C-alpha angles and dihedrals in degrees: 000000000000090000090054091047090054091052091049092051092048093049092046092052091049091050090048091051092049089048092053092047091049090050091052091049091051094056090101098032112141093006119131123225091256092051094051090047092049090050091050092050090049090053090049090052089051089047091241091142100165089054091046091051090054090050093051091046090052092046092053093044095049098038105028096156103033131105090269096055097093091041089054092050093049092045090051093055090052094044092051090048093049094049090050098251099138098169092052092044093051092046091050091048092050090049093050092048091049094048098038108032093154099039114132089235098045089106087064090057091053090047094050090048089056092043093053093054091041090058090047089052095044096044128164092262096056094035097059108019121080096244128143102257092188092065096055128100107281096204097102092045090051092048091050093047091050093049093050091045091053089051092052094043093051100034109023091164096048115130087235093055098086093055091043091053092052091050090048090057090054092046094047091054091048092051091047091053090050090053090048091053089053090048091053090050090057091048091050089054092046091241092148099170093050089046091051092051091048092049091051089050091053093049091049100045104029102037097143097049130100095248096070098092092052092044090052092048091051089048090056090053092047093052090048091051090050091050093246097133097163092054089046090053092048093052091045089054090052090050092050093048098048103030107025094159101043118125091229090065091052090051092051092051 
């Protein structure tokens, strides 16, 4: 009797599970593409982003070739971004770009891809806590910069380009400060050749950032330590010509 009871309970649980799954699958039964899209947009407006993501997923799955297919894909990128699912958002953006390279809204996909990684980089923790941002892993900043750069290179007149350019300035300065922190680490260790190479890299790739005077001054010190006085003098001349009032120059003198 107990064995039979166990079987009954197991079968009942399985049927209940199937029933629940069937109910979930029927959420969009009988709905047209326009109705699902309208529901998704309504959830976005109410900031119910997980529900909106499910709507967009269902819309794309049920109507993969209709007029709402691309709208579903774009909406899904935004919904994932808004519900703080960066990996899913980036994956969805990459898929849209790959499938719709000439779509009139493909610039928006590039922009959202950059925005997702920008938010990862400029997270709550590093936005509000007094932590040294220059010492952190620069990978998300680099990924965001590259995504925005690709947007600007491909669509320089996009309405998203001005905001992307401003964010790139911020990111470039952050990356420059990271490189400067690495440079100072080499100096602290007395690794003069490595420090020289790093300083040259900074000057070449981050020429319009605020770290250049300090990088040049460190380069002067490195060349002096390596016994390359003529190169030290040349860099010192460059520093004097371009940044005559910088504090680093005063310290060198």
